[in-house]
Phi, psi and omega in degrees: 000136181284163181297324180292314178297323178297315177298319181297317178298318181297317179299314179298323178294318181294319176299317178297318177298316178299321181295317179299315180294323176297316177297323178291321175296323178294317179301315180295320180295318180297317178299315178297319179297316179300316177297320179295320180293317178297320180293322181292318182293323176295315180300315180296322180293321176298323177295332180284340182287130181294150178291144181284132179270138180296145178293137177274138177289125178283145178296130183267000000 
């Protein structure tokens, strides 16, 4: 393999690696956003649950 072809192949490998890392970063960002949304939905659902009322003592 000539020096130029070797450099070109190395360049393509680096570009592929950069693309993989960019895709991984995107996947992580999407995952963090999804977890945040699920957490927000859970928090909102908990706010919708009525507060528990203390039991009234029955007259004895």
